[in-house]
Backbone and ligand atoms as CSV (ligand in chain L), in Angstrom:
chain,resi,resn,atom,element,x,y,z
A,1,UNK,N,N,8.673,7.026,-14.522
A,1,UNK,CA,C,7.455,7.345,-15.238
A,1,UNK,C,C,6.754,8.515,-14.515
A,2,UNK,N,N,6.759,9.650,-15.137
A,2,UNK,CA,C,6.119,10.837,-14.395
A,2,UNK,C,C,4.935,11.394,-15.264
A,3,UNK,N,N,4.011,11.934,-14.559
A,3,UNK,CA,C,2.857,12.564,-15.228
A,3,UNK,C,C,2.639,13.986,-14.638
A,4,UNK,N,N,2.057,14.852,-15.404
A,4,UNK,CA,C,1.499,16.065,-14.905
A,4,UNK,C,C,0.124,15.701,-14.291
A,5,UNK,N,N,0.055,15.588,-12.984
A,5,UNK,CA,C,-1.116,14.963,-12.318
A,5,UNK,C,C,-2.394,15.653,-12.744
A,6,UNK,N,N,-2.420,16.978,-12.714
A,6,UNK,CA,C,-3.637,17.661,-13.022
A,6,UNK,C,C,-4.091,17.461,-14.462
A,7,UNK,N,N,-3.137,17.649,-15.391
A,7,UNK,CA,C,-3.428,17.503,-16.841
A,7,UNK,C,C,-3.889,16.063,-17.093
A,8,UNK,N,N,-3.224,15.102,-16.488
A,8,UNK,CA,C,-3.584,13.662,-16.661
A,8,UNK,C,C,-5.028,13.452,-16.180
A,9,UNK,N,N,-5.378,13.936,-15.081
A,9,UNK,CA,C,-6.753,13.745,-14.546
A,9,UNK,C,C,-7.780,14.396,-15.399
A,10,UNK,N,N,-7.495,15.678,-15.787
A,10,UNK,CA,C,-8.422,16.429,-16.631
A,10,UNK,C,C,-8.676,15.765,-17.964
A,11,UNK,N,N,-7.675,15.124,-18.503
A,11,UNK,CA,C,-7.771,14.480,-19.779
A,11,UNK,C,C,-8.356,13.065,-19.618
A,12,UNK,N,N,-8.629,12.625,-18.396
A,12,UNK,CA,C,-9.157,11.269,-18.204
A,12,UNK,C,C,-8.205,10.149,-18.664
A,13,UNK,N,N,-6.946,10.412,-18.535
A,13,UNK,CA,C,-5.930,9.421,-19.082
A,13,UNK,C,C,-5.813,8.239,-18.115
A,14,UNK,N,N,-5.265,7.185,-18.646
A,14,UNK,CA,C,-5.015,5.990,-17.885
A,14,UNK,C,C,-3.613,5.421,-18.159
A,15,UNK,N,N,-2.944,5.023,-17.153
A,15,UNK,CA,C,-1.648,4.348,-17.279
A,15,UNK,C,C,-1.748,3.006,-16.561
A,16,UNK,N,N,-1.160,2.003,-17.099
A,16,UNK,CA,C,-1.092,0.743,-16.370
A,16,UNK,C,C,0.150,-0.015,-16.750
A,17,UNK,N,N,0.447,-1.078,-15.965
A,17,UNK,CA,C,1.584,-1.853,-16.271
A,17,UNK,C,C,1.842,-2.906,-15.217
A,18,UNK,N,N,2.911,-3.569,-15.321
A,18,UNK,CA,C,3.293,-4.588,-14.407
A,18,UNK,C,C,4.758,-4.272,-13.977
A,19,UNK,N,N,5.054,-4.590,-12.689
A,19,UNK,CA,C,6.422,-4.379,-12.250
A,19,UNK,C,C,6.772,-5.506,-11.328
A,20,UNK,N,N,8.017,-5.975,-11.431
A,20,UNK,CA,C,8.492,-7.017,-10.517
A,20,UNK,C,C,8.480,-6.469,-9.093
A,21,UNK,N,N,7.958,-7.229,-8.169
A,21,UNK,CA,C,7.855,-6.741,-6.779
A,21,UNK,C,C,9.165,-6.291,-6.242
A,22,UNK,N,N,10.215,-7.090,-6.575
A,22,UNK,CA,C,11.586,-6.794,-6.055
A,22,UNK,C,C,12.078,-5.413,-6.483
A,23,UNK,N,N,11.512,-4.843,-7.588
A,23,UNK,CA,C,12.002,-3.506,-8.037
A,23,UNK,C,C,11.446,-2.414,-7.199
A,24,UNK,N,N,10.437,-2.643,-6.379
A,24,UNK,CA,C,9.855,-1.637,-5.517
A,24,UNK,C,C,10.667,-1.730,-4.176
A,25,UNK,N,N,11.740,-1.002,-4.167
A,25,UNK,CA,C,12.751,-1.266,-3.072
A,25,UNK,C,C,12.210,-0.719,-1.769
A,26,UNK,N,N,11.439,0.311,-1.810
A,26,UNK,CA,C,10.905,0.847,-0.519
A,26,UNK,C,C,9.897,-0.181,0.115
A,27,UNK,N,N,9.081,-0.759,-0.754
A,27,UNK,CA,C,8.152,-1.762,-0.284
A,27,UNK,C,C,8.895,-2.935,0.259
A,28,UNK,N,N,9.994,-3.337,-0.407
A,28,UNK,CA,C,10.699,-4.614,-0.083
A,28,UNK,C,C,11.747,-4.429,1.008
A,29,UNK,N,N,12.009,-3.272,1.502
A,29,UNK,CA,C,13.204,-3.088,2.346
A,29,UNK,C,C,13.209,-3.915,3.639
A,30,UNK,N,N,12.000,-4.204,4.172
A,30,UNK,CA,C,11.947,-5.020,5.378
A,30,UNK,C,C,11.393,-6.365,5.107
A,31,UNK,N,N,11.326,-6.814,3.872
A,31,UNK,CA,C,10.765,-8.089,3.520
A,31,UNK,C,C,11.839,-9.079,3.133
A,32,UNK,N,N,11.505,-10.356,3.068
A,32,UNK,CA,C,12.501,-11.376,2.658
A,32,UNK,C,C,13.066,-11.010,1.276
A,33,UNK,N,N,14.309,-11.410,1.096
A,33,UNK,CA,C,15.003,-11.068,-0.220
A,33,UNK,C,C,14.374,-11.729,-1.413
A,34,UNK,N,N,13.810,-12.908,-1.229
A,34,UNK,CA,C,13.278,-13.653,-2.406
A,34,UNK,C,C,11.859,-13.158,-2.763
A,35,UNK,N,N,11.831,-12.121,-3.571
A,35,UNK,CA,C,10.578,-11.583,-4.016
A,35,UNK,C,C,10.407,-11.908,-5.538
A,36,UNK,N,N,9.690,-12.981,-5.860
A,36,UNK,CA,C,9.660,-13.417,-7.265
A,36,UNK,C,C,8.371,-12.958,-7.947
A,37,UNK,N,N,7.408,-12.385,-7.166
A,37,UNK,CA,C,6.118,-11.983,-7.793
A,37,UNK,C,C,6.163,-10.690,-8.488
A,38,UNK,N,N,4.996,-10.323,-9.044
A,38,UNK,CA,C,4.946,-9.050,-9.744
A,38,UNK,C,C,3.626,-8.319,-9.333
A,39,UNK,N,N,3.638,-7.013,-9.489
A,39,UNK,CA,C,2.508,-6.201,-9.128
A,39,UNK,C,C,1.878,-5.668,-10.429
A,40,UNK,N,N,0.592,-5.816,-10.553
A,40,UNK,CA,C,-0.160,-5.226,-11.676
A,40,UNK,C,C,-0.766,-3.919,-11.134
A,41,UNK,N,N,-0.683,-2.864,-11.879
A,41,UNK,CA,C,-1.148,-1.585,-11.373
A,41,UNK,C,C,-1.856,-0.795,-12.499
A,42,UNK,N,N,-2.708,0.155,-12.045
A,42,UNK,CA,C,-3.360,1.017,-12.965
A,42,UNK,C,C,-3.688,2.360,-12.286
A,43,UNK,N,N,-3.368,3.460,-12.965
A,43,UNK,CA,C,-3.739,4.779,-12.404
A,43,UNK,C,C,-4.584,5.451,-13.447
A,44,UNK,N,N,-5.776,5.931,-13.049
A,44,UNK,CA,C,-6.691,6.508,-13.957
A,44,UNK,C,C,-7.102,7.904,-13.400
A,45,UNK,N,N,-7.176,8.849,-14.395
A,45,UNK,CA,C,-7.482,10.207,-14.008
A,45,UNK,C,C,-8.958,10.482,-14.285
A,46,UNK,N,N,-9.519,11.272,-13.404
A,46,UNK,CA,C,-10.965,11.636,-13.606
A,46,UNK,C,C,-11.077,13.145,-13.256
A,47,UNK,N,N,-12.004,13.798,-13.932
A,47,UNK,CA,C,-12.225,15.207,-13.696
A,47,UNK,C,C,-13.730,15.508,-13.606
A,48,UNK,N,N,-14.147,16.156,-12.560
A,48,UNK,CA,C,-15.623,16.493,-12.439
A,48,UNK,C,C,-15.656,17.980,-12.700
A,49,UNK,N,N,-16.185,18.318,-13.917
A,49,UNK,CA,C,-16.194,19.669,-14.379
A,49,UNK,C,C,-17.003,20.619,-13.529
A,50,UNK,N,N,-18.224,20.212,-13.082
A,50,UNK,CA,C,-19.000,21.148,-12.267
A,50,UNK,C,C,-18.272,21.618,-10.977
A,51,UNK,N,N,-17.639,20.709,-10.314
A,51,UNK,CA,C,-16.931,21.067,-9.090
A,51,UNK,C,C,-15.478,21.473,-9.297
A,52,UNK,N,N,-15.002,21.151,-10.438
A,52,UNK,CA,C,-13.585,21.418,-10.722
A,52,UNK,C,C,-12.649,20.473,-9.995
A,53,UNK,N,N,-13.166,19.367,-9.444
A,53,UNK,CA,C,-12.350,18.465,-8.669
A,53,UNK,C,C,-11.728,17.369,-9.582
A,54,UNK,N,N,-10.438,17.168,-9.494
A,54,UNK,CA,C,-9.753,16.165,-10.235
A,54,UNK,C,C,-9.388,15.005,-9.306
A,55,UNK,N,N,-9.406,13.807,-9.843
A,55,UNK,CA,C,-9.149,12.609,-9.022
A,55,UNK,C,C,-8.128,11.639,-9.721
A,56,UNK,N,N,-7.484,10.877,-8.878
A,56,UNK,CA,C,-6.721,9.759,-9.457
A,56,UNK,C,C,-7.271,8.472,-8.774
A,57,UNK,N,N,-7.617,7.548,-9.598
A,57,UNK,CA,C,-8.021,6.168,-9.101
A,57,UNK,C,C,-6.851,5.266,-9.201
A,58,UNK,N,N,-6.428,4.681,-8.155
A,58,UNK,CA,C,-5.275,3.800,-8.112
A,58,UNK,C,C,-5.659,2.373,-7.815
A,59,UNK,N,N,-5.352,1.479,-8.707
A,59,UNK,CA,C,-5.636,0.050,-8.459
A,59,UNK,C,C,-4.284,-0.724,-8.566
A,60,UNK,N,N,-4.102,-1.579,-7.665
A,60,UNK,CA,C,-2.900,-2.470,-7.780
A,60,UNK,C,C,-3.120,-3.779,-7.080
A,61,UNK,N,N,-2.466,-4.814,-7.591
A,61,UNK,CA,C,-2.615,-6.088,-6.918
A,61,UNK,C,C,-1.390,-6.918,-7.293
A,62,UNK,N,N,-0.883,-7.605,-6.357
A,62,UNK,CA,C,0.235,-8.504,-6.570
A,62,UNK,C,C,0.687,-9.236,-5.320
A,63,UNK,N,N,1.564,-10.138,-5.542
A,63,UNK,CA,C,2.062,-10.961,-4.459
A,63,UNK,C,C,3.392,-10.499,-3.836
A,64,UNK,N,N,3.456,-10.482,-2.552
A,64,UNK,CA,C,4.698,-10.226,-1.879
A,64,UNK,C,C,4.998,-11.320,-0.927
A,65,UNK,N,N,6.219,-11.614,-0.689
A,65,UNK,CA,C,6.683,-12.520,0.340
A,65,UNK,C,C,6.871,-11.762,1.624
A,66,UNK,N,N,6.215,-12.223,2.639
A,66,UNK,CA,C,6.333,-11.556,3.955
A,66,UNK,C,C,6.758,-12.629,5.018
A,67,UNK,N,N,7.124,-12.192,6.155
A,67,UNK,CA,C,7.433,-13.100,7.254
A,67,UNK,C,C,6.315,-13.109,8.246
A,68,UNK,N,N,5.792,-14.331,8.506
A,68,UNK,CA,C,4.685,-14.468,9.498
A,68,UNK,C,C,5.209,-14.051,10.832
A,69,UNK,N,N,4.452,-13.135,11.482
A,69,UNK,CA,C,4.916,-12.653,12.807
A,69,UNK,C,C,4.557,-13.608,13.947
A,70,UNK,N,N,3.898,-14.746,13.558
A,70,UNK,CA,C,3.582,-15.687,14.665
A,70,UNK,C,C,4.664,-16.846,14.581
A,71,UNK,N,N,4.863,-17.374,13.439
A,71,UNK,CA,C,5.819,-18.524,13.314
A,71,UNK,C,C,7.200,-18.168,12.642
A,72,UNK,N,N,7.238,-16.962,12.205
A,72,UNK,CA,C,8.512,-16.403,11.516
A,72,UNK,C,C,8.924,-17.101,10.284
A,73,UNK,N,N,7.987,-17.837,9.659
A,73,UNK,CA,C,8.217,-18.449,8.341
A,73,UNK,C,C,7.705,-17.494,7.238
A,74,UNK,N,N,8.400,-17.437,6.136
A,74,UNK,CA,C,7.938,-16.553,4.968
A,74,UNK,C,C,6.702,-17.149,4.318
A,75,UNK,N,N,5.861,-16.356,3.845
A,75,UNK,CA,C,4.692,-16.843,3.065
A,75,UNK,C,C,4.288,-15.763,2.055
A,76,UNK,N,N,3.486,-16.189,1.063
A,76,UNK,CA,C,3.062,-15.243,-0.005
A,76,UNK,C,C,1.802,-14.588,0.404
A,77,UNK,N,N,1.737,-13.270,0.299
A,77,UNK,CA,C,0.550,-12.507,0.612
A,77,UNK,C,C,0.178,-11.711,-0.639
A,78,UNK,N,N,-1.208,-11.650,-0.901
A,78,UNK,CA,C,-1.659,-10.855,-1.967
A,78,UNK,C,C,-2.072,-9.499,-1.471
A,79,UNK,N,N,-1.370,-8.491,-1.996
A,79,UNK,CA,C,-1.704,-7.080,-1.653
A,79,UNK,C,C,-2.680,-6.567,-2.661
A,80,UNK,N,N,-3.725,-5.832,-2.193
A,80,UNK,CA,C,-4.645,-5.184,-3.063
A,80,UNK,C,C,-4.812,-3.745,-2.692
A,81,UNK,N,N,-4.769,-2.902,-3.691
A,81,UNK,CA,C,-4.984,-1.470,-3.466
A,81,UNK,C,C,-6.147,-1.046,-4.372
A,82,UNK,N,N,-7.072,-0.274,-3.804
A,82,UNK,CA,C,-8.136,0.360,-4.579
A,82,UNK,C,C,-8.475,1.629,-3.919
A,83,UNK,N,N,-7.969,2.733,-4.502
A,83,UNK,CA,C,-7.988,3.964,-3.702
A,83,UNK,C,C,-8.215,5.145,-4.692
A,84,UNK,N,N,-8.903,6.115,-4.178
A,84,UNK,CA,C,-9.102,7.344,-4.958
A,84,UNK,C,C,-8.507,8.516,-4.210
A,85,UNK,N,N,-7.700,9.274,-4.897
A,85,UNK,CA,C,-7.078,10.439,-4.276
A,85,UNK,C,C,-7.549,11.697,-4.961
A,86,UNK,N,N,-8.011,12.637,-4.152
A,86,UNK,CA,C,-8.447,13.910,-4.758
A,86,UNK,C,C,-7.171,14.817,-4.925
A,87,UNK,N,N,-7.142,15.553,-6.039
A,87,UNK,CA,C,-6.008,16.378,-6.291
A,87,UNK,C,C,-6.309,17.822,-5.816
A,88,UNK,N,N,-5.267,18.389,-5.135
A,88,UNK,CA,C,-5.316,19.750,-4.811
A,88,UNK,C,C,-4.118,20.489,-5.371
A,89,UNK,N,N,-4.163,21.782,-5.452
A,89,UNK,CA,C,-3.094,22.513,-6.160
A,89,UNK,C,C,-1.878,22.780,-5.337
A,90,UNK,N,N,-2.029,22.962,-4.051
A,90,UNK,CA,C,-0.936,23.383,-3.212
A,90,UNK,C,C,-0.803,22.595,-1.931
A,91,UNK,N,N,0.319,22.636,-1.280
A,91,UNK,CA,C,0.523,22.017,0.040
A,91,UNK,C,C,-0.418,22.630,1.041
A,92,UNK,N,N,-0.615,23.978,0.914
A,92,UNK,CA,C,-1.431,24.678,1.856
A,92,UNK,C,C,-2.934,24.133,1.862
A,93,UNK,N,N,-3.394,23.837,0.708
A,93,UNK,CA,C,-4.716,23.258,0.500
A,93,UNK,C,C,-4.776,21.902,1.131
A,94,UNK,N,N,-3.702,21.160,0.874
A,94,UNK,CA,C,-3.641,19.791,1.423
A,94,UNK,C,C,-3.706,19.821,3.020
A,95,UNK,N,N,-2.916,20.764,3.553
A,95,UNK,CA,C,-2.874,20.933,5.009
A,95,UNK,C,C,-4.256,21.299,5.527
A,96,UNK,N,N,-4.994,22.135,4.783
A,96,UNK,CA,C,-6.301,22.551,5.242
A,96,UNK,C,C,-7.261,21.387,5.216
A,97,UNK,N,N,-7.177,20.516,4.175
A,97,UNK,CA,C,-8.015,19.346,4.059
A,97,UNK,C,C,-7.738,18.396,5.234
A,98,UNK,N,N,-6.422,18.209,5.454
A,98,UNK,CA,C,-6.032,17.305,6.582
A,98,UNK,C,C,-6.604,17.776,7.908
A,99,UNK,N,N,-6.564,19.097,8.130
A,99,UNK,CA,C,-7.001,19.703,9.368
A,99,UNK,C,C,-8.469,19.463,9.557
A,100,UNK,N,N,-9.240,19.660,8.431
A,100,UNK,CA,C,-10.677,19.372,8.566
A,100,UNK,C,C,-10.946,17.967,8.841
A,101,UNK,N,N,-10.216,17.076,8.225
A,101,UNK,CA,C,-10.396,15.664,8.452
A,101,UNK,C,C,-10.098,15.272,9.885
A,102,UNK,N,N,-9.017,15.856,10.441
A,102,UNK,CA,C,-8.618,15.614,11.845
A,102,UNK,C,C,-9.711,16.089,12.779
A,103,UNK,N,N,-10.416,17.154,12.397
A,103,UNK,CA,C,-11.486,17.648,13.290
A,103,UNK,C,C,-12.782,16.934,13.061
A,104,UNK,N,N,-12.792,15.961,12.062
A,104,UNK,CA,C,-13.963,15.206,11.789
A,104,UNK,C,C,-14.985,15.920,10.950
A,105,UNK,N,N,-14.544,17.067,10.340
A,105,UNK,CA,C,-15.553,17.859,9.589
A,105,UNK,C,C,-15.355,17.651,8.083
A,106,UNK,N,N,-14.225,17.145,7.692
A,106,UNK,CA,C,-13.923,17.006,6.275
A,106,UNK,C,C,-14.395,15.674,5.716
A,107,UNK,N,N,-14.452,15.525,4.435
A,107,UNK,CA,C,-14.727,14.248,3.833
A,107,UNK,C,C,-13.649,13.281,4.062
A,108,UNK,N,N,-13.991,11.985,4.210
A,108,UNK,CA,C,-12.997,10.978,4.406
A,108,UNK,C,C,-12.349,10.537,3.099
A,109,UNK,N,N,-11.663,11.486,2.520
A,109,UNK,CA,C,-10.986,11.284,1.275
A,109,UNK,C,C,-9.538,11.657,1.416
A,110,UNK,N,N,-8.718,10.930,0.810
A,110,UNK,CA,C,-7.273,11.421,0.878
A,110,UNK,C,C,-7.020,12.302,-0.268
A,111,UNK,N,N,-6.193,13.365,0.021
A,111,UNK,CA,C,-5.863,14.287,-1.012
A,111,UNK,C,C,-4.313,14.234,-1.291
A,112,UNK,N,N,-4.018,14.702,-2.452
A,112,UNK,CA,C,-2.599,14.657,-2.914
A,112,UNK,C,C,-2.328,15.991,-3.679
A,113,UNK,N,N,-1.199,16.559,-3.482
A,113,UNK,CA,C,-0.832,17.755,-4.226
A,113,UNK,C,C,-0.540,17.345,-5.681
A,114,UNK,N,N,-1.191,18.019,-6.599
A,114,UNK,CA,C,-1.089,17.676,-8.027
A,114,UNK,C,C,0.273,18.187,-8.584
A,115,UNK,N,N,1.269,17.355,-8.467
A,115,UNK,CA,C,2.585,17.766,-8.968
A,115,UNK,C,C,2.606,17.628,-10.454
A,116,UNK,N,N,3.423,18.487,-11.049
A,116,UNK,CA,C,3.549,18.481,-12.471
A,116,UNK,C,C,4.438,17.304,-12.952
A,117,UNK,N,N,5.238,16.802,-12.041
A,117,UNK,CA,C,6.121,15.624,-12.385
A,117,UNK,C,C,5.846,14.553,-11.311
A,118,UNK,N,N,4.647,14.070,-11.226
A,118,UNK,CA,C,4.316,13.041,-10.235
A,118,UNK,C,C,4.827,11.718,-10.719
A,119,UNK,N,N,5.528,11.030,-9.795
A,119,UNK,CA,C,6.156,9.725,-10.090
A,119,UNK,C,C,5.056,8.682,-9.841
A,120,UNK,N,N,4.548,8.156,-10.952
A,120,UNK,CA,C,3.427,7.233,-10.890
A,120,UNK,C,C,3.706,6.008,-10.083
A,121,UNK,N,N,4.865,5.356,-10.439
A,121,UNK,CA,C,5.203,4.137,-9.705
A,121,UNK,C,C,5.472,4.387,-8.221
A,122,UNK,N,N,6.020,5.568,-7.931
A,122,UNK,CA,C,6.293,5.928,-6.535
A,122,UNK,C,C,4.939,6.047,-5.814
A,123,UNK,N,N,3.920,6.587,-6.519
A,123,UNK,CA,C,2.580,6.744,-5.900
A,123,UNK,C,C,1.965,5.391,-5.635
A,124,UNK,N,N,2.092,4.455,-6.643
A,124,UNK,CA,C,1.566,3.127,-6.541
A,124,UNK,C,C,2.267,2.420,-5.328
A,125,UNK,N,N,3.582,2.625,-5.253
A,125,UNK,CA,C,4.364,2.015,-4.183
A,125,UNK,C,C,3.911,2.546,-2.822
A,126,UNK,N,N,3.672,3.806,-2.736
A,126,UNK,CA,C,3.195,4.450,-1.456
A,126,UNK,C,C,1.922,3.725,-1.029
A,127,UNK,N,N,1.047,3.470,-2.005
A,127,UNK,CA,C,-0.283,2.934,-1.645
A,127,UNK,C,C,-0.076,1.437,-1.235
A,128,UNK,N,N,0.777,0.761,-1.943
A,128,UNK,CA,C,1.052,-0.657,-1.545
A,128,UNK,C,C,1.614,-0.736,-0.157
A,129,UNK,N,N,2.473,0.207,0.225
A,129,UNK,CA,C,3.123,0.196,1.576
A,129,UNK,C,C,1.957,0.458,2.626
A,130,UNK,N,N,1.029,1.364,2.252
A,130,UNK,CA,C,-0.031,1.621,3.208
A,130,UNK,C,C,-0.941,0.354,3.351
A,131,UNK,N,N,-1.029,-0.426,2.254
A,131,UNK,CA,C,-1.917,-1.645,2.276
A,131,UNK,C,C,-1.239,-2.824,2.992
A,132,UNK,N,N,0.002,-2.695,3.283
A,132,UNK,CA,C,0.734,-3.730,3.919
A,132,UNK,C,C,0.288,-3.936,5.334
A,133,UNK,N,N,-0.101,-5.163,5.758
A,133,UNK,CA,C,-0.506,-5.375,7.179
A,133,UNK,C,C,0.674,-5.103,8.099
A,134,UNK,N,N,0.377,-4.541,9.264
A,134,UNK,CA,C,1.454,-4.186,10.232
A,134,UNK,C,C,2.172,-5.411,10.705
A,135,UNK,N,N,1.339,-6.493,10.967
A,135,UNK,CA,C,1.975,-7.740,11.492
A,135,UNK,C,C,1.395,-8.881,10.722
A,136,UNK,N,N,1.894,-9.219,9.521
A,136,UNK,CA,C,1.279,-10.259,8.660
A,136,UNK,C,C,1.456,-11.629,9.347
A,137,UNK,N,N,0.401,-12.420,9.238
A,137,UNK,CA,C,0.421,-13.771,9.795
A,137,UNK,C,C,-0.306,-14.748,8.905
A,138,UNK,N,N,0.100,-16.016,8.962
A,138,UNK,CA,C,-0.646,-17.083,8.341
A,138,UNK,C,C,-2.025,-17.080,8.948
A,139,UNK,N,N,-3.097,-17.483,8.220
A,139,UNK,CA,C,-4.340,-17.812,8.843
A,139,UNK,C,C,-4.167,-18.994,9.840
A,140,UNK,N,N,-3.471,-19.991,9.330
A,140,UNK,CA,C,-3.101,-21.100,10.218
A,140,UNK,C,C,-1.666,-21.357,9.926
A,141,UNK,N,N,-0.809,-21.245,10.958
A,141,UNK,CA,C,0.640,-21.470,10.697
A,141,UNK,C,C,0.900,-22.961,10.392
A,142,UNK,N,N,1.816,-23.249,9.478
A,142,UNK,CA,C,2.064,-24.602,9.080
A,142,UNK,C,C,2.448,-25.498,10.246
A,143,UNK,N,N,3.160,-24.940,11.231
A,143,UNK,CA,C,3.588,-25.755,12.379
A,143,UNK,C,C,2.461,-26.082,13.380
A,144,UNK,N,N,1.413,-25.328,13.258
A,144,UNK,CA,C,0.376,-25.463,14.284
A,144,UNK,C,C,-0.275,-26.854,14.212
A,145,UNK,N,N,-0.491,-27.429,15.370
A,145,UNK,CA,C,-1.145,-28.720,15.410
A,145,UNK,C,C,-0.229,-29.848,15.457
A,146,UNK,N,N,0.976,-29.837,14.923
A,146,UNK,CA,C,1.884,-31.002,14.996
A,146,UNK,C,C,3.094,-30.691,15.843
A,147,UNK,N,N,3.087,-29.548,16.469
A,147,UNK,CA,C,4.186,-29.232,17.382
A,147,UNK,C,C,3.718,-29.297,18.820
A,148,UNK,N,N,4.278,-30.179,19.612
A,148,UNK,CA,C,3.750,-30.264,21.000
A,148,UNK,C,C,3.950,-28.908,21.798
A,149,UNK,N,N,2.952,-28.713,22.591
A,149,UNK,CA,C,2.950,-27.374,23.286
A,149,UNK,C,C,4.242,-27.074,24.084
A,150,UNK,N,N,4.784,-28.045,24.868
A,150,UNK,CA,C,5.964,-27.653,25.642
A,150,UNK,C,C,7.124,-27.164,24.798
A,151,UNK,N,N,7.379,-27.782,23.603
A,151,UNK,CA,C,8.529,-27.353,22.833
A,151,UNK,C,C,8.264,-25.993,22.195
A,152,UNK,N,N,7.038,-25.639,21.950
A,152,UNK,CA,C,6.709,-24.327,21.437
A,152,UNK,C,C,7.043,-23.268,22.466
A,153,UNK,N,N,6.653,-23.597,23.741
A,153,UNK,CA,C,6.949,-22.637,24.801
A,153,UNK,C,C,8.420,-22.385,25.017
A,154,UNK,N,N,9.201,-23.434,24.763
A,154,UNK,CA,C,10.632,-23.304,25.055
A,154,UNK,C,C,11.422,-22.724,23.884
A,155,UNK,N,N,10.733,-22.571,22.738
A,155,UNK,CA,C,11.355,-21.995,21.604
A,155,UNK,C,C,11.945,-20.565,21.885
A,156,UNK,N,N,13.146,-20.344,21.342
A,156,UNK,CA,C,13.726,-18.982,21.545
A,156,UNK,C,C,12.857,-17.950,20.878
A,157,UNK,N,N,12.001,-18.356,19.953
A,157,UNK,CA,C,11.159,-17.336,19.277
A,157,UNK,C,C,9.845,-17.058,20.008
A,158,UNK,N,N,9.660,-17.760,21.118
A,158,UNK,CA,C,8.376,-17.633,21.815
A,158,UNK,C,C,8.086,-16.211,22.141
A,159,UNK,N,N,9.108,-15.503,22.629
A,159,UNK,CA,C,8.886,-14.080,23.020
A,159,UNK,C,C,8.450,-13.300,21.808
A,160,UNK,N,N,9.123,-13.491,20.683
A,160,UNK,CA,C,8.727,-12.776,19.471
A,160,UNK,C,C,7.320,-13.072,19.049
A,161,UNK,N,N,6.918,-14.393,19.232
A,161,UNK,CA,C,5.579,-14.738,18.882
A,161,UNK,C,C,4.520,-14.000,19.710
A,162,UNK,N,N,4.861,-13.982,20.989
A,162,UNK,CA,C,3.963,-13.294,21.936
A,162,UNK,C,C,3.823,-11.801,21.584
A,163,UNK,N,N,4.962,-11.173,21.222
A,163,UNK,CA,C,4.931,-9.760,20.827
A,163,UNK,C,C,4.023,-9.558,19.621
A,164,UNK,N,N,4.101,-10.574,18.669
A,164,UNK,CA,C,3.345,-10.480,17.445
A,164,UNK,C,C,1.854,-10.579,17.657
A,165,UNK,N,N,1.401,-11.097,18.827
A,165,UNK,CA,C,0.021,-11.218,19.061
A,165,UNK,C,C,-0.673,-9.900,19.391
A,166,UNK,N,N,0.116,-8.915,19.774
A,166,UNK,CA,C,-0.525,-7.711,20.204
A,166,UNK,C,C,-0.865,-6.754,19.056
L,1,ZN,ZN,ZN,2.892,-18.519,10.557
């Protein structure tokens, strides 16, 4: 599914849909194989005529199975994306915006080069990947509280658990 990003935004168009989580292969590459959920997504274009600035508003929400980095058991996590990207015409403009932002002088907005054949689902997937926690964990691990402390320490996964705490 591709759009002309600039034309899409100027026309104020909207695209939405649902996709099975498992079809987002980049998102799922380091996740458990059993991905039964789906992602709902929407991309909406906006154009501010006075400034000539075009925007894409990206919303997505859905469930992914992840591995808890504390107890190493899989669990379902709800990912939510709500993000606005400003469109620029060229990579050079994008680099200039990024440089300003790095110097702390630019607006805290992410920009995107307005491709004529922008892959909408690829864009949604990029944002989902960014929304993914670096080290997902249960709020309370299912094993907590009923596992005696000594056996937890002797677990071969203890080292991994400790790594996950950082
Ligand atoms: Zn856990």
